[in-house]
MIKOLTI-478188 format. One record per residue (C-alpha): x negated, y, z negated; residue in three letters. Coordinates in nm, 4 decimals. Last residue first. Example, Ala and Ser with C-alpha at 12.3 -4.5 7.8 and 13.67 -1.06 7.14 Angstrom:
<vovos>
<vovo><px>-1.3670</px><py>-0.1060</py><pz>-0.7140</pz><r>SER</r></vovo>
<vovo><px>-1.2300</px><py>-0.4500</py><pz>-0.7800</pz><r>ALA</r></vovo>
</vovos>
This chain:
<vovos>
<vovo><px>1.5180</px><py>-1.1029</py><pz>-1.5581</pz><r>ARG</r></vovo>
<vovo><px>1.2508</px><py>-1.2850</py><pz>-1.3631</pz><r>VAL</r></vovo>
<vovo><px>0.9262</px><py>-1.3876</py><pz>-1.5376</pz><r>TYR</r></vovo>
<vovo><px>0.6417</px><py>-1.5320</py><pz>-1.3230</pz><r>SER</r></vovo>
<vovo><px>0.7941</px><py>-1.3518</py><pz>-1.0163</pz><r>GLY</r></vovo>
<vovo><px>0.4666</px><py>-1.1821</py><pz>-0.9196</pz><r>GLY</r></vovo>
<vovo><px>0.4528</px><py>-0.9984</py><pz>-1.2489</pz><r>ASN</r></vovo>
<vovo><px>0.5110</px><py>-0.6378</py><pz>-1.1749</pz><r>VAL</r></vovo>
<vovo><px>0.8504</px><py>-0.5809</py><pz>-1.3329</pz><r>ASP</r></vovo>
<vovo><px>0.9845</px><py>-0.2203</py><pz>-1.2911</pz><r>ILE</r></vovo>
<vovo><px>1.1448</px><py>-0.0712</py><pz>-1.5949</pz><r>THR</r></vovo>
<vovo><px>1.4216</px><py>0.1870</py><pz>-1.4994</pz><r>ALA</r></vovo>
<vovo><px>1.5220</px><py>0.4892</py><pz>-1.7124</pz><r>GLY</r></vovo>
<vovo><px>1.5032</px><py>0.7377</py><pz>-1.4183</pz><r>ASN</r></vovo>
<vovo><px>1.4806</px><py>0.5395</py><pz>-1.0892</pz><r>LEU</r></vovo>
<vovo><px>1.6468</px><py>0.8487</py><pz>-0.9382</pz><r>HIS</r></vovo>
<vovo><px>1.3351</px><py>1.0455</py><pz>-0.9525</pz><r>GLU</r></vovo>
<vovo><px>1.1301</px><py>0.8089</py><pz>-0.7320</pz><r>SER</r></vovo>
<vovo><px>1.1138</px><py>1.0529</py><pz>-0.4389</pz><r>GLU</r></vovo>
<vovo><px>0.9155</px><py>1.3101</py><pz>-0.6575</pz><r>PRO</r></vovo>
<vovo><px>0.6204</px><py>1.0798</py><pz>-0.6588</pz><r>LEU</r></vovo>
<vovo><px>0.4815</px><py>0.9490</py><pz>-0.9921</pz><r>ALA</r></vovo>
<vovo><px>0.6695</px><py>0.6280</py><pz>-0.9727</pz><r>LEU</r></vovo>
<vovo><px>0.4998</px><py>0.5513</py><pz>-0.6466</pz><r>PHE</r></vovo>
<vovo><px>0.1673</px><py>0.5950</py><pz>-0.8150</pz><r>THR</r></vovo>
<vovo><px>0.2631</px><py>0.3677</py><pz>-1.1012</pz><r>ILE</r></vovo>
<vovo><px>0.3745</px><py>0.0968</py><pz>-0.8461</pz><r>VAL</r></vovo>
<vovo><px>0.0361</px><py>0.1224</py><pz>-0.6626</pz><r>HIS</r></vovo>
<vovo><px>-0.1576</px><py>0.1080</py><pz>-0.9848</pz><r>ALA</r></vovo>
<vovo><px>0.0120</px><py>-0.2126</py><pz>-1.0800</pz><r>VAL</r></vovo>
<vovo><px>-0.0949</px><py>-0.4152</py><pz>-0.7811</pz><r>ASP</r></vovo>
<vovo><px>-0.4249</px><py>-0.2271</py><pz>-0.7907</pz><r>LEU</r></vovo>
<vovo><px>-0.5051</px><py>-0.3764</py><pz>-1.1392</pz><r>PRO</r></vovo>
<vovo><px>-0.4761</px><py>-0.7244</py><pz>-0.9877</pz><r>THR</r></vovo>
<vovo><px>-0.2089</px><py>-0.9789</py><pz>-1.0486</pz><r>GLY</r></vovo>
<vovo><px>-0.2726</px><py>-1.3528</py><pz>-1.0965</pz><r>ILE</r></vovo>
<vovo><px>-0.2046</px><py>-1.5490</py><pz>-0.7802</pz><r>ARG</r></vovo>
<vovo><px>-0.0184</px><py>-1.8866</py><pz>-0.7575</pz><r>GLY</r></vovo>
<vovo><px>0.2475</px><py>-1.7397</py><pz>-0.5245</pz><r>SER</r></vovo>
<vovo><px>0.5224</px><py>-1.8727</py><pz>-0.7581</pz><r>PRO</r></vovo>
<vovo><px>0.3437</px><py>-1.7380</py><pz>-1.0680</pz><r>VAL</r></vovo>
<vovo><px>0.3662</px><py>-1.9596</py><pz>-1.3810</pz><r>GLU</r></vovo>
<vovo><px>0.1141</px><py>-2.2016</py><pz>-1.2264</pz><r>ALA</r></vovo>
<vovo><px>-0.1437</px><py>-1.9164</py><pz>-1.2192</pz><r>GLU</r></vovo>
<vovo><px>-0.1189</px><py>-1.8706</py><pz>-1.5946</pz><r>ILE</r></vovo>
<vovo><px>-0.1444</px><py>-2.2406</py><pz>-1.6595</pz><r>ALA</r></vovo>
<vovo><px>-0.4601</px><py>-2.2783</py><pz>-1.4340</pz><r>ALA</r></vovo>
<vovo><px>-0.6145</px><py>-1.9703</py><pz>-1.5869</pz><r>ARG</r></vovo>
<vovo><px>-0.5774</px><py>-2.0619</py><pz>-1.9504</pz><r>ASN</r></vovo>
<vovo><px>-0.9118</px><py>-2.0149</py><pz>-2.1215</pz><r>ALA</r></vovo>
<vovo><px>-1.0555</px><py>-1.7622</py><pz>-1.8740</pz><r>ALA</r></vovo>
<vovo><px>-0.7217</px><py>-1.5754</py><pz>-1.8415</pz><r>VAL</r></vovo>
<vovo><px>-0.6910</px><py>-1.5429</py><pz>-2.2158</pz><r>ASP</r></vovo>
<vovo><px>-1.0495</px><py>-1.4218</py><pz>-2.2446</pz><r>SER</r></vovo>
<vovo><px>-1.0130</px><py>-1.1782</py><pz>-1.9593</pz><r>ALA</r></vovo>
<vovo><px>-0.6892</px><py>-1.0192</py><pz>-2.0638</pz><r>ALA</r></vovo>
<vovo><px>-0.8420</px><py>-0.6843</py><pz>-2.1875</pz><r>MET</r></vovo>
<vovo><px>-1.1218</px><py>-0.7122</py><pz>-1.9235</pz><r>SER</r></vovo>
<vovo><px>-0.8606</px><py>-0.7013</py><pz>-1.6499</pz><r>THR</r></vovo>
<vovo><px>-0.7254</px><py>-0.9590</py><pz>-1.3946</pz><r>GLU</r></vovo>
<vovo><px>-0.3572</px><py>-0.8883</py><pz>-1.4665</pz><r>VAL</r></vovo>
<vovo><px>-0.1142</px><py>-1.1141</py><pz>-1.6586</pz><r>PHE</r></vovo>
<vovo><px>0.2392</px><py>-0.9890</py><pz>-1.6226</pz><r>GLY</r></vovo>
<vovo><px>0.3055</px><py>-0.6190</py><pz>-1.5662</pz><r>PRO</r></vovo>
<vovo><px>0.5980</px><py>-0.4228</py><pz>-1.7048</pz><r>ALA</r></vovo>
<vovo><px>0.6256</px><py>-0.0701</py><pz>-1.5459</pz><r>VAL</r></vovo>
<vovo><px>0.8157</px><py>0.2063</py><pz>-1.7179</pz><r>ALA</r></vovo>
<vovo><px>1.0197</px><py>0.5039</py><pz>-1.6169</pz><r>MET</r></vovo>
<vovo><px>1.0846</px><py>0.8505</py><pz>-1.7435</pz><r>ALA</r></vovo>
<vovo><px>1.2481</px><py>1.1512</py><pz>-1.5880</pz><r>SER</r></vovo>
<vovo><px>1.2239</px><py>1.5249</py><pz>-1.6716</pz><r>ILE</r></vovo>
<vovo><px>1.4402</px><py>1.7870</py><pz>-1.4986</pz><r>GLY</r></vovo>
<vovo><px>1.5651</px><py>1.9235</py><pz>-1.8274</pz><r>ASP</r></vovo>
<vovo><px>1.8969</px><py>1.7421</py><pz>-1.7751</pz><r>ARG</r></vovo>
<vovo><px>1.7012</px><py>1.4129</py><pz>-1.7491</pz><r>ALA</r></vovo>
<vovo><px>1.5395</px><py>1.4585</py><pz>-2.0969</pz><r>CYS</r></vovo>
<vovo><px>1.7518</px><py>1.2595</py><pz>-2.3426</pz><r>SER</r></vovo>
<vovo><px>1.8539</px><py>0.9688</py><pz>-2.1236</pz><r>ARG</r></vovo>
<vovo><px>1.5191</px><py>0.9057</py><pz>-1.9696</pz><r>ALA</r></vovo>
<vovo><px>1.3414</px><py>0.9554</py><pz>-2.2949</pz><r>LEU</r></vovo>
<vovo><px>1.5651</px><py>0.7117</py><pz>-2.4751</pz><r>SER</r></vovo>
<vovo><px>1.5187</px><py>0.4529</py><pz>-2.1951</pz><r>LYS</r></vovo>
<vovo><px>1.1465</px><py>0.4907</py><pz>-2.2152</pz><r>THR</r></vovo>
<vovo><px>1.1604</px><py>0.4372</py><pz>-2.5900</pz><r>PHE</r></vovo>
<vovo><px>1.3456</px><py>0.1088</py><pz>-2.5300</pz><r>ASN</r></vovo>
<vovo><px>1.0618</px><py>-0.0031</py><pz>-2.2993</pz><r>ILE</r></vovo>
<vovo><px>0.7975</px><py>0.1148</py><pz>-2.5512</pz><r>LEU</r></vovo>
<vovo><px>0.9833</px><py>-0.0851</py><pz>-2.8319</pz><r>ALA</r></vovo>
<vovo><px>0.9617</px><py>-0.3940</py><pz>-2.6201</pz><r>ALA</r></vovo>
<vovo><px>0.5846</px><py>-0.3200</py><pz>-2.5624</pz><r>LYS</r></vovo>
<vovo><px>0.5208</px><py>-0.2882</py><pz>-2.9298</pz><r>SER</r></vovo>
<vovo><px>0.6993</px><py>-0.6102</py><pz>-3.0015</pz><r>ALA</r></vovo>
<vovo><px>0.4973</px><py>-0.8067</py><pz>-2.7381</pz><r>GLY</r></vovo>
<vovo><px>0.1748</px><py>-0.6601</py><pz>-2.8756</pz><r>TYR</r></vovo>
<vovo><px>0.2648</px><py>-0.7394</py><pz>-3.2409</pz><r>ASP</r></vovo>
<vovo><px>0.3668</px><py>-1.0997</py><pz>-3.1473</pz><r>ALA</r></vovo>
<vovo><px>0.0328</px><py>-1.1688</py><pz>-2.9827</pz><r>HIS</r></vovo>
<vovo><px>-0.0230</px><py>-1.5370</py><pz>-3.0590</pz><r>ALA</r></vovo>
<vovo><px>0.2996</px><py>-1.6599</py><pz>-2.9256</pz><r>LEU</r></vovo>
<vovo><px>0.4405</px><py>-1.3681</py><pz>-2.7255</pz><r>GLU</r></vovo>
<vovo><px>0.7957</px><py>-1.2335</py><pz>-2.6505</pz><r>GLY</r></vovo>
<vovo><px>0.9948</px><py>-1.2619</py><pz>-2.3204</pz><r>ARG</r></vovo>
<vovo><px>1.0908</px><py>-0.9046</py><pz>-2.2434</pz><r>HIS</r></vovo>
<vovo><px>0.8116</px><py>-0.6928</py><pz>-2.4038</pz><r>GLY</r></vovo>
<vovo><px>0.5573</px><py>-0.9563</py><pz>-2.3103</pz><r>ALA</r></vovo>
<vovo><px>0.6261</px><py>-0.8800</py><pz>-1.9426</pz><r>ARG</r></vovo>
<vovo><px>0.4457</px><py>-0.5567</py><pz>-2.0335</pz><r>SER</r></vovo>
<vovo><px>0.4786</px><py>-0.1775</py><pz>-2.0920</pz><r>ALA</r></vovo>
<vovo><px>0.2907</px><py>0.0869</py><pz>-1.9024</pz><r>VAL</r></vovo>
<vovo><px>0.4929</px><py>0.4039</py><pz>-1.9722</pz><r>ASN</r></vovo>
<vovo><px>0.5458</px><py>0.6632</py><pz>-1.7011</pz><r>ILE</r></vovo>
<vovo><px>0.6546</px><py>1.0207</py><pz>-1.7952</pz><r>ILE</r></vovo>
<vovo><px>0.7570</px><py>1.2565</py><pz>-1.5081</pz><r>ARG</r></vovo>
<vovo><px>0.8128</px><py>1.6254</py><pz>-1.5237</pz><r>GLY</r></vovo>
<vovo><px>1.0124</px><py>1.9098</py><pz>-1.3895</pz><r>ARG</r></vovo>
<vovo><px>1.2146</px><py>2.2124</py><pz>-1.5191</pz><r>ARG</r></vovo>
<vovo><px>0.8926</px><py>2.4184</py><pz>-1.5689</pz><r>ARG</r></vovo>
<vovo><px>0.9807</px><py>2.5069</py><pz>-1.9212</pz><r>ARG</r></vovo>
<vovo><px>1.0941</px><py>2.1482</py><pz>-1.9786</pz><r>ARG</r></vovo>
<vovo><px>0.7674</px><py>2.0130</py><pz>-1.8587</pz><r>MET</r></vovo>
<vovo><px>0.5763</px><py>2.2132</py><pz>-2.1167</pz><r>HIS</r></vovo>
<vovo><px>0.8172</px><py>2.1160</py><pz>-2.3914</pz><r>PRO</r></vovo>
<vovo><px>0.7967</px><py>1.7493</py><pz>-2.2947</pz><r>VAL</r></vovo>
<vovo><px>0.4215</px><py>1.7296</py><pz>-2.3024</pz><r>VAL</r></vovo>
<vovo><px>0.3795</px><py>1.6992</py><pz>-2.6848</pz><r>LEU</r></vovo>
<vovo><px>0.6779</px><py>1.4558</py><pz>-2.7408</pz><r>TRP</r></vovo>
<vovo><px>0.5482</px><py>1.2283</py><pz>-2.4735</pz><r>SER</r></vovo>
<vovo><px>0.2047</px><py>1.2322</py><pz>-2.6367</pz><r>LEU</r></vovo>
<vovo><px>0.3695</px><py>1.1433</py><pz>-2.9642</pz><r>HIS</r></vovo>
<vovo><px>0.5726</px><py>0.8581</py><pz>-2.8151</pz><r>ALA</r></vovo>
<vovo><px>0.2737</px><py>0.7084</py><pz>-2.6365</pz><r>ALA</r></vovo>
<vovo><px>0.0532</px><py>0.7419</py><pz>-2.9400</pz><r>ALA</r></vovo>
<vovo><px>0.3186</px><py>0.5758</py><pz>-3.1543</pz><r>PHE</r></vovo>
<vovo><px>0.3816</px><py>0.2846</py><pz>-2.9190</pz><r>LEU</r></vovo>
<vovo><px>0.0709</px><py>0.1031</py><pz>-2.7974</pz><r>ASN</r></vovo>
<vovo><px>-0.1822</px><py>0.3003</py><pz>-2.9958</pz><r>VAL</r></vovo>
<vovo><px>-0.0475</px><py>0.3079</py><pz>-3.3454</pz><r>ALA</r></vovo>
<vovo><px>0.1782</px><py>0.0052</py><pz>-3.2791</pz><r>PHE</r></vovo>
<vovo><px>-0.1300</px><py>-0.2154</py><pz>-3.2253</pz><r>THR</r></vovo>
<vovo><px>-0.3250</px><py>-0.0898</py><pz>-3.5197</pz><r>ALA</r></vovo>
<vovo><px>-0.0370</px><py>-0.1268</py><pz>-3.7685</pz><r>SER</r></vovo>
<vovo><px>0.0539</px><py>-0.4708</py><pz>-3.6460</pz><r>TRP</r></vovo>
<vovo><px>-0.3125</px><py>-0.5925</py><pz>-3.6668</pz><r>GLY</r></vovo>
<vovo><px>-0.3582</px><py>-0.4397</py><pz>-4.0125</pz><r>ALA</r></vovo>
<vovo><px>-0.0511</px><py>-0.6251</py><pz>-4.1376</pz><r>ARG</r></vovo>
<vovo><px>-0.1863</px><py>-0.9598</py><pz>-4.0229</pz><r>TRP</r></vovo>
<vovo><px>-0.5425</px><py>-0.8844</py><pz>-4.1450</pz><r>ALA</r></vovo>
<vovo><px>-0.3961</px><py>-0.7976</py><pz>-4.4930</pz><r>ALA</r></vovo>
<vovo><px>-0.1902</px><py>-1.1160</py><pz>-4.5032</pz><r>ASP</r></vovo>
<vovo><px>-0.4943</px><py>-1.3344</py><pz>-4.4064</pz><r>ASP</r></vovo>
<vovo><px>-0.3681</px><py>-1.6985</py><pz>-4.3469</pz><r>ALA</r></vovo>
<vovo><px>-0.3132</px><py>-1.6873</py><pz>-3.9696</pz><r>GLY</r></vovo>
<vovo><px>-0.0668</px><py>-1.9325</py><pz>-3.8190</pz><r>THR</r></vovo>
<vovo><px>0.1725</px><py>-1.6592</py><pz>-3.7049</pz><r>PHE</r></vovo>
<vovo><px>-0.0944</px><py>-1.5466</py><pz>-3.4546</pz><r>PRO</r></vovo>
<vovo><px>-0.2700</px><py>-1.2097</py><pz>-3.4315</pz><r>ASN</r></vovo>
<vovo><px>-0.4771</px><py>-1.2198</py><pz>-3.1108</pz><r>GLU</r></vovo>
<vovo><px>-0.5623</px><py>-0.8726</py><pz>-2.9872</pz><r>ARG</r></vovo>
<vovo><px>-0.4062</px><py>-0.6591</py><pz>-2.7111</pz><r>PHE</r></vovo>
<vovo><px>-0.4389</px><py>-0.2852</py><pz>-2.7827</pz><r>ILE</r></vovo>
<vovo><px>-0.2972</px><py>-0.0457</py><pz>-2.5229</pz><r>ALA</r></vovo>
<vovo><px>-0.3774</px><py>0.2613</py><pz>-2.3100</pz><r>ALA</r></vovo>
<vovo><px>-0.1352</px><py>0.3187</py><pz>-2.0228</pz><r>ASN</r></vovo>
<vovo><px>0.0874</px><py>0.6097</py><pz>-2.1187</pz><r>ASN</r></vovo>
<vovo><px>0.1048</px><py>0.7986</py><pz>-1.7794</pz><r>VAL</r></vovo>
<vovo><px>0.2035</px><py>1.1598</py><pz>-1.8138</pz><r>LEU</r></vovo>
<vovo><px>0.2930</px><py>1.3484</py><pz>-1.4978</pz><r>VAL</r></vovo>
<vovo><px>0.3287</px><py>1.7200</py><pz>-1.4274</pz><r>ASP</r></vovo>
<vovo><px>0.0888</px><py>1.8502</py><pz>-1.6845</pz><r>ILE</r></vovo>
<vovo><px>0.0059</px><py>2.2291</py><pz>-1.6464</pz><r>GLN</r></vovo>
<vovo><px>-0.2722</px><py>2.4891</py><pz>-1.6297</pz><r>GLY</r></vovo>
<vovo><px>-0.5341</px><py>2.2775</py><pz>-1.4738</pz><r>TRP</r></vovo>
<vovo><px>-0.8302</px><py>2.2706</py><pz>-1.7126</pz><r>ARG</r></vovo>
<vovo><px>-0.6589</px><py>2.4434</py><pz>-2.0073</pz><r>ARG</r></vovo>
<vovo><px>-0.3646</px><py>2.2141</py><pz>-1.9636</pz><r>ARG</r></vovo>
<vovo><px>-0.5783</px><py>1.9058</py><pz>-1.9916</pz><r>CYS</r></vovo>
<vovo><px>-0.7543</px><py>2.0427</py><pz>-2.3056</pz><r>ALA</r></vovo>
<vovo><px>-0.4156</px><py>2.1397</py><pz>-2.4481</pz><r>GLU</r></vovo>
<vovo><px>-0.2925</px><py>1.7818</py><pz>-2.4161</pz><r>VAL</r></vovo>
<vovo><px>-0.5981</px><py>1.6422</py><pz>-2.5727</pz><r>LEU</r></vovo>
<vovo><px>-0.5897</px><py>1.8973</py><pz>-2.8507</pz><r>GLU</r></vovo>
<vovo><px>-0.2415</px><py>1.7907</py><pz>-2.9453</pz><r>PRO</r></vovo>
<vovo><px>-0.3476</px><py>1.4280</py><pz>-2.9466</pz><r>LEU</r></vovo>
<vovo><px>-0.6376</px><py>1.4482</py><pz>-3.1889</pz><r>ALA</r></vovo>
<vovo><px>-0.4182</px><py>1.4458</py><pz>-3.5051</pz><r>ASP</r></vovo>
<vovo><px>-0.2781</px><py>1.1205</py><pz>-3.3707</pz><r>HIS</r></vovo>
<vovo><px>-0.5999</px><py>0.9359</py><pz>-3.4319</pz><r>ASP</r></vovo>
<vovo><px>-0.4958</px><py>0.5959</py><pz>-3.2864</pz><r>ALA</r></vovo>
<vovo><px>-0.5407</px><py>0.7489</py><pz>-2.9481</pz><r>LEU</r></vovo>
<vovo><px>-0.9180</px><py>0.7849</py><pz>-3.0033</pz><r>ASP</r></vovo>
<vovo><px>-1.0033</px><py>1.0387</py><pz>-2.7398</pz><r>CYS</r></vovo>
<vovo><px>-1.2924</px><py>1.0847</py><pz>-2.4878</pz><r>GLN</r></vovo>
<vovo><px>-1.1837</px><py>1.3037</py><pz>-2.2052</pz><r>MET</r></vovo>
<vovo><px>-1.2540</px><py>1.2072</py><pz>-1.8363</pz><r>GLY</r></vovo>
<vovo><px>-1.1895</px><py>1.4633</py><pz>-1.5578</pz><r>ALA</r></vovo>
<vovo><px>-1.0887</px><py>1.3994</py><pz>-1.1981</pz><r>VAL</r></vovo>
<vovo><px>-1.0228</px><py>1.6660</py><pz>-0.9358</pz><r>ARG</r></vovo>
<vovo><px>-1.3895</px><py>1.7728</py><pz>-0.9458</pz><r>PRO</r></vovo>
<vovo><px>-1.5297</px><py>1.4593</py><pz>-0.7814</pz><r>GLY</r></vovo>
<vovo><px>-1.4150</px><py>1.1055</py><pz>-0.7280</pz><r>LEU</r></vovo>
<vovo><px>-1.7432</px><py>0.9143</py><pz>-0.7620</pz><r>ALA</r></vovo>
<vovo><px>-1.9120</px><py>1.1410</py><pz>-1.0093</pz><r>ARG</r></vovo>
<vovo><px>-1.6070</px><py>1.1545</py><pz>-1.2297</pz><r>GLU</r></vovo>
<vovo><px>-1.5680</px><py>0.7750</py><pz>-1.2129</pz><r>MET</r></vovo>
<vovo><px>-1.9347</px><py>0.7375</py><pz>-1.3009</pz><r>GLU</r></vovo>
<vovo><px>-1.8831</px><py>0.9566</py><pz>-1.6035</pz><r>ARG</r></vovo>
<vovo><px>-1.5883</px><py>0.7394</py><pz>-1.7240</pz><r>ALA</r></vovo>
<vovo><px>-1.7706</px><py>0.4153</py><pz>-1.6686</pz><r>GLN</r></vovo>
<vovo><px>-2.0720</px><py>0.5527</py><pz>-1.8809</pz><r>ALA</r></vovo>
<vovo><px>-1.8282</px><py>0.6683</py><pz>-2.1520</pz><r>GLU</r></vovo>
<vovo><px>-1.6612</px><py>0.3411</py><pz>-2.2014</pz><r>HIS</r></vovo>
<vovo><px>-1.6006</px><py>0.3761</py><pz>-2.5737</pz><r>THR</r></vovo>
<vovo><px>-1.2626</px><py>0.5675</py><pz>-2.6044</pz><r>LEU</r></vovo>
<vovo><px>-1.1471</px><py>0.6775</py><pz>-2.2675</pz><r>TYR</r></vovo>
<vovo><px>-0.8851</px><py>0.9210</py><pz>-2.1598</pz><r>THR</r></vovo>
<vovo><px>-0.7855</px><py>1.0385</py><pz>-1.8138</pz><r>PHE</r></vovo>
<vovo><px>-0.7253</px><py>1.3876</py><pz>-1.6650</pz><r>CYS</r></vovo>
<vovo><px>-0.6238</px><py>1.3611</py><pz>-1.2975</pz><r>VAL</r></vovo>
<vovo><px>-0.5660</px><py>1.6177</py><pz>-1.0201</pz><r>ASN</r></vovo>
<vovo><px>-0.3341</px><py>1.4569</py><pz>-0.7712</pz><r>ALA</r></vovo>
<vovo><px>-0.3940</px><py>1.4200</py><pz>-0.3939</pz><r>GLY</r></vovo>
<vovo><px>-0.2658</px><py>1.0652</py><pz>-0.3300</pz><r>ALA</r></vovo>
<vovo><px>-0.6194</px><py>0.9338</py><pz>-0.3360</pz><r>ALA</r></vovo>
<vovo><px>-0.6565</px><py>1.0855</py><pz>-0.6916</pz><r>HIS</r></vovo>
<vovo><px>-0.3480</px><py>0.9012</py><pz>-0.7934</pz><r>LEU</r></vovo>
<vovo><px>-0.4790</px><py>0.5726</py><pz>-0.6551</pz><r>ALA</r></vovo>
<vovo><px>-0.8180</px><py>0.6246</py><pz>-0.8164</pz><r>ARG</r></vovo>
<vovo><px>-0.6800</px><py>0.7091</py><pz>-1.1620</pz><r>VAL</r></vovo>
<vovo><px>-0.4414</px><py>0.4152</py><pz>-1.1239</pz><r>THR</r></vovo>
<vovo><px>-0.7261</px><py>0.1678</py><pz>-1.0610</pz><r>ALA</r></vovo>
<vovo><px>-0.9037</px><py>0.3006</py><pz>-1.3660</pz><r>ALA</r></vovo>
<vovo><px>-0.5955</px><py>0.2651</py><pz>-1.5833</pz><r>GLY</r></vovo>
<vovo><px>-0.5163</px><py>-0.0837</py><pz>-1.4685</pz><r>ILE</r></vovo>
<vovo><px>-0.8576</px><py>-0.2077</py><pz>-1.5643</pz><r>GLY</r></vovo>
<vovo><px>-1.1208</px><py>0.0450</py><pz>-1.6808</pz><r>SER</r></vovo>
<vovo><px>-1.1905</px><py>0.4136</py><pz>-1.7649</pz><r>SER</r></vovo>
<vovo><px>-0.8369</px><py>0.5397</py><pz>-1.7598</pz><r>GLY</r></vovo>
<vovo><px>-0.6953</px><py>0.4455</py><pz>-2.0997</pz><r>GLY</r></vovo>
<vovo><px>-0.4509</px><py>0.7257</py><pz>-2.1161</pz><r>THR</r></vovo>
<vovo><px>-0.3348</px><py>0.9118</py><pz>-1.8076</pz><r>ILE</r></vovo>
<vovo><px>-0.2683</px><py>1.2861</py><pz>-1.7717</pz><r>LEU</r></vovo>
<vovo><px>-0.1627</px><py>1.3786</py><pz>-1.4234</pz><r>VAL</r></vovo>
<vovo><px>-0.1644</px><py>1.7239</py><pz>-1.2611</pz><r>VAL</r></vovo>
<vovo><px>0.0206</px><py>1.7706</py><pz>-0.9373</pz><r>SER</r></vovo>
<vovo><px>-0.1129</px><py>2.0115</py><pz>-0.6678</pz><r>GLY</r></vovo>
<vovo><px>-0.1163</px><py>1.7508</py><pz>-0.4051</pz><r>ARG</r></vovo>
<vovo><px>0.0826</px><py>1.4504</py><pz>-0.5072</pz><r>LEU</r></vovo>
<vovo><px>0.1776</px><py>1.3147</py><pz>-0.1598</pz><r>ALA</r></vovo>
<vovo><px>-0.1022</px><py>1.5069</py><pz>0.0163</pz><r>THR</r></vovo>
<vovo><px>-0.3360</px><py>1.2108</py><pz>0.0671</pz><r>PRO</r></vovo>
<vovo><px>-0.0321</px><py>1.0112</py><pz>0.1910</pz><r>SER</r></vovo>
<vovo><px>0.0063</px><py>0.6933</py><pz>0.0102</pz><r>PHE</r></vovo>
<vovo><px>-0.1219</px><py>0.3484</py><pz>0.0800</pz><r>SER</r></vovo>
<vovo><px>0.0018</px><py>0.0004</py><pz>0.0018</pz><r>MET</r></vovo>
</vovos>
């Protein structure tokens, strides 16, 4: 899939978790469609700087710990200082760590839930709350949340991850219904397994079983998801407000 290099010309996108995986592919796809892109990273500074060098002045990486919610207002303001506005917010960053019901450490179980929800849900909700007033003043805006197939079907060893993504899907619906009259729309994408570093250990251990779930036998790529996110960022997708788009190759059909 390709988009016109002017499809998003003049638009400013803030995307979290943009230095690797789905986020990095989305930064490149949005840039190719003409957008100016701010992306966050936490530890992958070398990858972030390489992306800036490769893509040029319309892309800027900003280090931010999304679990530190006091840092989020400054993140939004830094993006606005650079380009004057935020037209599209993509909440992509997420934590995916094994936290099974068979564990024996109560403190570790609770800490896993707290850390996962802090990034996967609460940071996305807070950033959305921060950008909505700016979008409302301009009578336009788009918020795209990267959820997961796990939010629909549940998870075995990652229940906190699945629950956080289910909540993110519901939050997307609330945003869509609450903000449409202000010219702001919200959508989500729900990928299945994707060939990323975050899922690498699970894919390595269970590749045959994961591929067997997909009718085509192919695990998704970051670009599969990035293309859908880029389409949702276009003005033409406005009437998908409130929708969650499954990107899982048919491995889970609702």
